[in-house]
C-alpha positions as CSV (number, residue, x, y, z in Angstrom):
1,M,22.0,-41.1,-19.5
2,S,20.8,-39.9,-16.1
3,E,18.8,-36.7,-16.1
4,S,20.5,-34.2,-13.8
5,T,19.2,-30.9,-15.2
6,L,16.1,-29.5,-16.8
7,A,17.9,-29.4,-20.1
8,D,18.5,-33.2,-19.8
9,V,14.8,-33.7,-19.1
10,L,13.8,-31.7,-22.1
11,R,16.3,-33.5,-24.4
12,S,14.7,-36.8,-23.4
13,S,11.3,-35.7,-24.5
14,G,9.8,-35.0,-27.9
15,S,9.1,-31.3,-27.1
16,A,8.5,-29.1,-24.1
17,V,4.7,-29.1,-24.7
18,D,4.7,-33.0,-25.0
19,L,6.6,-33.2,-21.8
20,L,4.3,-30.8,-19.9
21,R,1.2,-32.4,-21.3
22,S,2.3,-35.9,-20.4
23,R,2.6,-35.2,-16.7
24,G,-0.2,-36.6,-14.5
25,G,-1.2,-34.0,-11.9
26,G,1.6,-31.8,-11.0
27,W,-0.3,-29.7,-8.5
28,A,0.9,-30.7,-5.1
29,G,-1.6,-28.5,-3.3
30,F,-0.5,-27.2,0.1
31,P,1.7,-29.7,1.9
32,N,0.8,-30.4,5.6
33,V,-2.4,-28.5,5.3
34,P,-5.7,-30.5,5.2
35,D,-8.1,-29.9,2.4
36,E,-10.7,-28.7,4.9
37,H,-10.6,-27.9,8.6
38,T,-14.4,-27.6,8.8
39,H,-16.1,-27.1,5.4
40,W,-14.6,-25.1,2.5
41,I,-17.9,-23.1,2.2
42,E,-17.8,-22.0,5.8
43,E,-14.1,-21.3,5.5
44,Q,-14.8,-19.0,2.4
45,R,-17.6,-17.3,4.3
46,A,-15.3,-16.5,7.2
47,W,-12.9,-14.3,5.3
48,A,-15.9,-12.2,4.1
49,E,-18.0,-12.2,7.2
50,T,-15.8,-12.7,10.2
51,C,-12.1,-13.7,10.0
52,S,-10.0,-16.6,8.8
53,L,-6.6,-18.0,9.6
54,A,-4.4,-19.6,6.9
55,D,-1.3,-21.6,7.5
56,Q,1.3,-20.6,4.8
57,S,4.2,-22.3,6.6
58,H,4.7,-25.1,4.2
59,H,4.2,-24.3,0.5
60,M,6.5,-21.3,0.0
61,V,10.3,-21.0,-0.1
62,D,12.0,-18.6,2.3
63,Y,15.2,-17.2,0.7
64,W,17.5,-14.8,2.5
65,V,20.1,-12.6,0.7
66,E,22.6,-10.6,2.7
67,G,25.6,-8.5,1.6
68,P,26.6,-5.1,0.0
69,D,25.2,-6.1,-3.4
70,A,21.9,-7.5,-2.2
71,I,19.8,-4.6,-3.5
72,D,21.7,-4.5,-6.8
73,L,21.0,-8.2,-7.3
74,F,17.2,-7.8,-7.0
75,A,17.2,-4.5,-9.0
76,D,19.1,-6.1,-11.9
77,L,16.5,-8.9,-12.1
78,G,13.2,-7.4,-10.9
79,V,10.9,-5.2,-13.0
80,N,10.1,-3.2,-9.9
81,A,11.2,0.3,-8.8
82,F,13.7,0.3,-5.9
83,D,13.9,4.0,-5.2
84,G,12.6,4.6,-1.7
85,F,12.7,0.9,-0.8
86,E,13.7,0.9,2.9
87,P,13.9,-1.5,5.8
88,G,10.4,-2.3,7.1
89,T,8.8,-2.3,3.7
90,A,7.9,-5.1,1.2
91,K,7.0,-5.3,-2.5
92,Q,5.7,-7.8,-4.9
93,F,8.8,-8.8,-6.7
94,V,8.4,-9.8,-10.4
95,V,11.0,-11.3,-12.7
96,A,11.0,-11.9,-16.5
97,N,13.2,-13.7,-19.0
98,P,15.2,-11.7,-21.6
99,D,12.2,-11.9,-24.0
100,G,9.9,-10.3,-21.4
101,Y,8.0,-13.4,-20.5
102,F,7.0,-14.0,-16.9
103,I,9.2,-16.3,-14.8
104,G,7.8,-15.8,-11.3
105,D,7.0,-13.4,-8.4
106,G,7.1,-13.3,-4.6
107,I,7.1,-11.0,-1.7
108,L,10.4,-9.2,-1.2
109,L,11.0,-8.0,2.4
110,Y,13.6,-5.4,3.2
111,L,14.7,-6.7,6.6
112,D,17.7,-4.5,7.4
113,R,20.6,-2.8,5.6
114,E,22.1,-5.2,3.1
115,R,19.6,-8.0,4.3
116,L,16.5,-9.0,2.4
117,A,14.1,-12.0,2.3
118,L,12.2,-13.3,-0.7
119,V,9.1,-15.4,0.1
120,G,7.1,-17.3,-2.5
121,P,7.1,-20.1,-5.0
122,P,10.6,-21.6,-5.9
123,Q,10.7,-20.4,-9.5
124,T,11.5,-16.9,-8.5
125,S,14.3,-17.6,-6.0
126,N,15.7,-20.2,-8.4
127,W,16.2,-17.5,-11.0
128,V,17.8,-15.2,-8.4
129,Q,20.2,-17.9,-7.1
130,Y,21.3,-18.7,-10.7
131,H,22.5,-15.1,-11.1
132,V,24.1,-15.2,-7.7
133,E,26.2,-18.2,-8.8
134,T,26.9,-17.1,-12.3
135,G,27.2,-13.3,-11.7
136,D,29.5,-11.1,-9.7
137,Y,27.5,-10.2,-6.6
138,D,29.0,-9.8,-3.2
139,V,26.1,-11.6,-1.3
140,R,25.5,-14.6,0.9
141,T,22.3,-16.6,0.5
142,E,20.3,-19.1,2.6
143,R,17.3,-21.0,1.6
144,D,14.5,-22.9,3.3
145,E,12.7,-25.2,0.9
146,T,9.0,-26.0,0.9
147,S,7.7,-28.8,3.1
148,G,7.1,-30.9,0.0
149,V,10.9,-31.0,-0.4
150,R,12.5,-30.3,2.9
151,D,13.1,-32.9,5.7
152,G,11.8,-31.7,9.0
153,P,9.9,-28.5,9.9
154,P,10.4,-25.1,8.3
155,A,12.6,-22.5,10.0
156,N,9.6,-20.2,10.5
157,Y,5.9,-20.5,10.8
158,R,3.9,-18.1,8.6
159,Y,0.2,-17.4,9.1
160,Q,-2.3,-15.1,7.5
161,L,-5.2,-13.5,9.3
162,Q,-7.8,-11.7,7.2
163,G,-11.4,-10.6,7.2
164,P,-13.6,-7.8,8.7
165,N,-12.6,-8.8,12.3
166,A,-8.9,-9.4,11.6
167,V,-7.5,-6.0,12.7
168,D,-9.5,-5.9,15.9
169,L,-8.4,-9.5,16.7
170,M,-4.7,-8.8,16.1
171,A,-5.0,-5.7,18.3
172,E,-6.4,-7.9,21.1
173,V,-3.6,-10.5,21.0
174,T,-0.6,-8.3,20.7
175,D,1.1,-7.4,24.0
176,H,1.4,-3.7,23.2
177,P,-0.7,-1.3,21.0
178,L,-0.9,-2.5,17.4
179,P,1.4,-0.4,15.2
180,D,-0.4,1.6,12.5
181,L,1.1,-0.1,9.5
182,D,0.6,1.0,5.9
183,F,-0.1,-1.7,3.3
184,F,3.0,-3.8,2.7
185,H,4.9,-2.4,5.7
186,F,6.0,-4.6,8.5
187,D,7.2,-4.3,12.1
188,D,8.0,-6.5,15.1
189,V,5.4,-7.1,17.8
190,S,5.0,-9.6,20.6
191,I,2.2,-12.1,21.3
192,D,2.3,-13.7,24.7
193,G,5.9,-12.5,25.0
194,R,7.0,-14.1,21.7
195,E,8.4,-12.0,19.0
196,V,6.3,-11.9,15.8
197,T,7.0,-10.0,12.6
198,L,3.7,-8.5,11.3
199,L,3.2,-7.5,7.6
200,R,0.1,-5.5,6.7
201,H,-1.4,-7.5,3.9
202,G,-4.6,-9.3,2.9
203,M,-6.2,-11.6,0.3
204,A,-9.7,-11.9,-1.2
205,G,-10.1,-8.1,-0.9
206,E,-10.2,-8.2,2.9
207,A,-8.0,-6.5,5.5
208,G,-5.4,-8.6,7.2
209,F,-1.9,-9.5,8.1
210,E,0.8,-12.0,7.4
211,F,2.9,-12.8,10.4
212,W,5.8,-15.1,11.2
213,G,8.3,-16.2,13.7
214,P,10.4,-19.2,14.8
215,W,8.8,-22.6,14.2
216,E,9.0,-23.6,17.8
217,D,6.5,-20.8,18.6
218,S,4.1,-21.9,15.9
219,E,1.7,-23.9,18.0
220,A,1.5,-21.4,20.9
221,I,0.9,-18.5,18.5
222,R,-1.8,-20.4,16.6
223,S,-3.6,-21.4,19.8
224,T,-3.6,-17.8,21.1
225,I,-5.1,-16.5,17.8
226,L,-7.7,-19.2,17.6
227,E,-8.7,-18.9,21.3
228,A,-9.1,-15.1,21.0
229,G,-10.8,-15.4,17.7
230,E,-13.5,-17.9,18.8
231,E,-16.0,-15.2,19.7
232,R,-15.2,-13.3,16.5
233,G,-16.1,-16.3,14.3
234,I,-12.6,-17.3,13.2
235,R,-12.2,-20.3,10.9
236,R,-9.0,-22.0,9.8
237,L,-8.6,-22.2,6.0
238,G,-7.9,-25.6,4.5
239,A,-6.1,-26.0,1.2
240,R,-9.3,-25.9,-0.9
241,S,-10.7,-22.6,0.5
242,Y,-7.2,-21.0,0.7
243,G,-6.5,-21.9,-2.9
244,S,-9.7,-20.2,-4.1
245,S,-8.9,-16.9,-2.4
246,A,-6.2,-16.0,-4.9
247,V,-8.7,-16.0,-7.8
248,V,-11.0,-13.6,-6.0
249,S,-8.0,-11.4,-5.3
250,G,-6.9,-11.3,-8.9
251,W,-3.6,-13.1,-8.4
252,V,-2.7,-15.8,-11.0
253,G,-0.8,-18.5,-9.1
254,M,1.8,-20.7,-10.9
255,P,1.8,-19.5,-14.5
256,L,4.1,-21.6,-16.6
257,P,7.6,-20.1,-16.0
258,A,9.2,-19.0,-19.3
259,V,12.3,-21.1,-19.1
260,Y,11.7,-24.0,-21.6
261,D,12.8,-22.4,-24.8
262,S,15.2,-19.8,-26.3
263,D,19.0,-19.8,-26.6
264,A,19.2,-17.0,-24.0
265,M,17.8,-19.4,-21.4
266,A,19.9,-22.3,-22.3
267,G,22.4,-21.8,-19.5
268,Y,19.6,-21.6,-17.0
269,R,18.1,-24.9,-18.2
270,E,21.6,-26.5,-17.8
271,W,21.8,-25.1,-14.3
272,L,18.3,-26.0,-13.1
273,S,18.1,-29.4,-11.4
274,A,16.0,-32.3,-12.8
275,R,14.5,-32.3,-9.3
276,S,13.4,-28.7,-9.6
277,L,9.7,-27.7,-9.8
278,E,10.3,-26.4,-13.3
279,A,11.3,-29.9,-14.3
280,H,8.1,-31.3,-12.9
281,Y,5.5,-28.8,-14.1
282,S,2.4,-30.0,-15.9
283,I,-0.1,-28.2,-18.1
284,A,-3.8,-29.0,-18.8
285,G,-6.8,-27.3,-20.3
286,S,-8.3,-26.9,-23.8
287,L,-5.6,-24.6,-25.2
288,D,-4.0,-26.7,-27.9
289,A,-0.6,-25.3,-29.1
290,D,2.7,-26.9,-30.2
291,D,4.8,-23.8,-29.3
292,V,5.5,-23.6,-25.6
293,T,5.6,-19.8,-25.8
294,D,1.8,-19.9,-26.5
295,Y,1.4,-20.9,-22.8
296,Y,3.6,-18.1,-21.6
297,V,2.3,-14.7,-20.3
298,T,4.1,-11.4,-19.6
299,P,4.1,-9.3,-16.5
300,I,2.1,-6.7,-18.4
301,E,-0.6,-9.3,-19.3
302,L,-0.8,-10.3,-15.7
303,G,-1.6,-6.8,-14.6
304,Y,1.8,-5.9,-13.2
305,E,2.5,-3.0,-15.6
306,R,2.0,-0.6,-12.6
307,L,5.0,-2.3,-10.9
308,I,7.4,-1.9,-13.8
309,D,10.1,0.8,-13.6
310,F,11.6,1.4,-17.0
311,D,14.0,4.0,-15.5
312,H,16.4,1.2,-14.5
313,D,18.0,-1.7,-16.4
314,F,16.7,-5.2,-15.7
315,V,16.4,-8.5,-17.4
316,G,13.6,-8.3,-20.0
317,R,13.4,-4.5,-20.0
318,E,13.8,-3.9,-23.7
319,A,11.1,-6.5,-24.6
320,L,8.7,-5.2,-21.9
321,A,9.2,-1.5,-23.0
322,A,8.3,-2.5,-26.5
323,E,5.2,-4.3,-25.3
324,A,4.2,-1.4,-23.1
325,E,4.0,0.9,-26.1
326,A,1.1,-1.1,-27.5
327,P,0.0,-3.9,-25.1
328,S,-2.2,-6.4,-26.8
329,R,-3.6,-8.5,-23.9
330,T,-4.6,-7.8,-20.3
331,L,-5.9,-9.7,-17.2
332,V,-9.6,-9.9,-16.6
333,T,-12.0,-11.9,-14.5
334,L,-14.5,-14.2,-16.3
335,E,-17.9,-14.9,-14.7
336,W,-19.1,-18.3,-15.8
337,A,-22.7,-18.6,-16.8
338,D,-24.6,-20.4,-14.0
339,E,-26.7,-22.4,-16.4
340,D,-23.7,-23.7,-18.3
341,V,-22.0,-24.7,-15.0
342,V,-25.2,-26.5,-14.0
343,D,-25.1,-28.3,-17.4
344,V,-21.5,-29.5,-16.7
345,F,-22.7,-31.2,-13.5
346,A,-25.9,-32.5,-15.1
347,S,-23.8,-34.2,-17.8
348,L,-22.4,-36.6,-15.1
349,F,-25.7,-38.5,-15.7
350,E,-25.2,-38.7,-19.4
351,D,-23.2,-41.1,-21.6
352,E,-20.4,-38.6,-22.4
353,P,-20.1,-36.2,-19.5
354,A,-18.2,-33.0,-19.6
355,K,-14.9,-32.6,-17.8
356,F,-15.6,-32.8,-14.1
357,L,-15.7,-29.4,-12.4
358,D,-14.3,-29.9,-8.9
359,L,-15.3,-27.3,-6.4
360,P,-14.1,-24.9,-5.2
361,V,-10.9,-25.2,-7.3
362,P,-10.9,-27.4,-10.5
363,W,-7.1,-27.8,-10.8
364,R,-5.6,-30.9,-12.3
365,S,-2.2,-29.5,-13.3
366,T,0.4,-27.0,-12.1
367,S,-0.5,-24.5,-14.8
368,H,-3.9,-24.4,-16.4
369,H,-4.9,-23.0,-19.8
370,D,-8.4,-23.0,-21.3
371,A,-9.0,-21.4,-24.7
372,V,-11.2,-18.3,-24.7
373,R,-13.0,-17.3,-27.9
374,D,-15.0,-14.4,-29.2
375,G,-17.3,-16.3,-31.6
376,D,-14.9,-18.4,-33.6
377,D,-11.9,-16.1,-33.0
378,P,-9.3,-17.1,-30.3
379,V,-8.9,-14.1,-28.0
380,G,-7.1,-15.4,-24.9
381,T,-6.5,-18.0,-22.2
382,S,-8.3,-18.7,-19.0
383,M,-6.1,-19.8,-16.2
384,W,-7.0,-20.2,-12.5
385,A,-10.7,-20.8,-11.7
386,A,-12.6,-21.1,-8.5
387,Y,-16.2,-21.2,-7.2
388,T,-16.8,-18.5,-4.6
389,Y,-19.7,-19.1,-2.3
390,N,-19.7,-15.5,-1.1
391,E,-20.6,-14.4,-4.7
392,R,-22.4,-17.7,-5.6
393,T,-20.5,-18.0,-8.9
394,V,-17.6,-19.7,-10.7
395,I,-15.0,-17.2,-11.9
396,S,-11.6,-17.5,-13.5
397,L,-8.7,-15.3,-14.3
398,A,-7.9,-14.9,-18.0
399,V,-5.5,-13.1,-20.2
400,V,-7.5,-11.8,-23.2
401,D,-7.1,-9.3,-26.1
402,R,-7.7,-5.8,-24.9
403,A,-10.3,-5.3,-27.6
404,V,-12.6,-7.7,-25.7
405,A,-11.5,-6.8,-22.2
406,D,-14.3,-4.3,-21.2
407,P,-16.5,-5.5,-18.3
408,G,-19.8,-6.9,-19.7
409,T,-18.2,-8.4,-22.9
410,E,-19.5,-11.9,-23.5
411,L,-16.9,-14.5,-24.4
412,T,-16.8,-18.3,-24.7
413,L,-14.6,-20.6,-22.7
414,V,-13.8,-24.1,-24.0
415,W,-14.0,-26.6,-21.2
416,G,-12.1,-29.9,-21.7
417,E,-8.8,-31.3,-23.0
418,P,-7.7,-31.3,-26.7
419,D,-8.4,-34.5,-28.6
420,G,-5.4,-36.8,-28.2
421,R,-3.6,-34.6,-25.7
422,R,-5.4,-35.2,-22.5
423,N,-3.5,-34.8,-19.3
424,P,-3.3,-38.2,-17.6
425,A,-4.7,-36.8,-14.4
426,V,-7.9,-35.8,-16.3
427,E,-10.7,-38.3,-16.8
428,R,-12.2,-39.1,-20.2
429,H,-14.8,-36.6,-21.1
430,S,-16.4,-34.6,-23.9
431,R,-15.5,-30.9,-24.5
432,T,-18.1,-28.3,-24.0
433,E,-18.4,-24.5,-24.2
434,I,-19.2,-22.2,-21.3
435,S,-20.5,-18.7,-21.8
436,T,-18.6,-16.1,-19.7
437,T,-18.9,-12.4,-19.0
438,V,-15.8,-10.1,-18.5
439,A,-15.6,-8.6,-15.0
440,P,-13.0,-6.5,-13.2
441,V,-9.8,-7.6,-11.4
442,P,-10.0,-8.0,-8.5
443,Y,-13.5,-9.4,-8.7
444,T,-14.7,-8.1,-5.3
445,T,-14.4,-4.7,-3.7
446,D,-10.9,-4.2,-2.2
447,N,-11.3,-3.6,1.5
448,R,-7.6,-4.1,2.4
């Protein structure tokens, strides 16, 4: 039988966990963006010391929804509040399944009356489109896939400028005075006579903007920014440095979407294509569990409790309301002990080395899960990790029991794959333990 849906793919495997563990790699990185433009260390330094330019044109889906029910559609699915949401504003849109587990997020932009755009990984817009097609919403949708899937260039370029010099640089290149935008507000400006939409944003704790316009303007706009930024120390971010910025910012990218189990999600699994990202996810790391829900997280655990509006009905509301009364886990940063990281590299010269720690981002799967312990007791899961040159340390984002979440708490991270369940993209190695210390999220001071 040919596999046409995610449900078909799951039926052909022993279990969801076996399927996700058997996938080699699964992390496609950032298509059409080189790993480095100069050197990833210099690129990391730029966002903290001068300014950096990232190309986001290729790895995210642009999804437009227009019609009288557009706001109702997003409000029925998103955990967010929508009171006061007006054209010219944006929000981090978060969706959960009926059991309250996280499916995905993205940036929702209110473009005009009855017209919105969702920008982000495909899991979120897939969930929305499913409800468009199976629900009763008077909307029209349009979708521009990632460059890893789409033929030809994207509809829009999308760049991110950030760092201490970012605001002054943007003020220099715009044709008219730079609008005074609050965080997550956007407006149209022009650069060299070309219309650009400017969103006040930033990553890695530094001030900045995301901005976009028609793809045919991409090269001209990029050249203008780079030429004007040369004296301000601008650097272009490659995939390696750009990928590490999310960890510093406290954003967990690509958690396993909670779509692989439960009867309530059966219709969605039958709808999702076998070519979808969800059907090609992979997991790796030392967490060894047979139940796929052990790899799930909730919006509350990811630190999104502040975004949840329980005064409106949405998918997953009942489960998240119950969790909010007595939440058990929360998001923290883990600082890895320098000496243990050094030992991991030193083990390369031994007979049974530890799992290789690639810098700055040691990813070998779409979704990563390392077991975290307090002594012998399991207390959570470490997910995205990165080395940050600006702080000279390896850190990771982890969901841990609230009882051990205070900054300064010492925990142990198990580094390496479970016996007999190694992801094919991971080399043979011996497991080891890394001492960690709980730190705040975000890890650095937020200067946005």
